C-alpha positions, 0 to 999 in steps of 0.5 A: 396341620388340620385341627379336628373338633368333635363333641362328646357326651360322656358319663364318667369322671373328670378331675385334675390332670394328675387324677389319671394317666392312660397308656395304650398298653403296658408295652406302650413306649411312653409308659416304659419311658415314664416308668423308667423316669418315675413319672407314673408316680405323679398320677393317682391312677394308671390305665391301659386302654387295651383293658378298656371296653371300646365305648370308654375313653380316657384322656388328659389335658383337653379343652385347654384345661389341665384336666383328665377324664375317663368314662363311657361315651354316650354320643359323639359327633363331628359336625358341630352344627348337627342337632342331636336328640339325646333322651335319657330317663333318670333310670337309664342314666342311673343304669349307665352310672352303675355300669361305669362305676363297675367298669372303673372299679374293675380297672382298679381306679380309686374314686367315689361313686359320687365322682361319676357325672354326666359331661358334654364337651368339645375335644380338639385333636 
């Protein structure tokens, strides 16, 4: 098994593992099984990736933490020795926060706008 690591820069929400659960679609076999077993009720929000824009991600249990996150990827790179220059003015960051707020609100996620923050982290796959 090859471990793939990439770095992400995201604007979105990161909370505990029960905040959100993502499935590929309503036809996802994992969703159907969890629905039948009642496990979907363990989560505050359920999202289907086929309803999300391509720039958005939704995952659970990363970085060896019990957490879940959803948001817009601002930058992603696979080579950890890359030096990136990411420039965000306060007004550009606010525009992205407003966009993420509208997108997540349209997905019917229950959250407060103050939950949306800027994150950078490593992701193992």
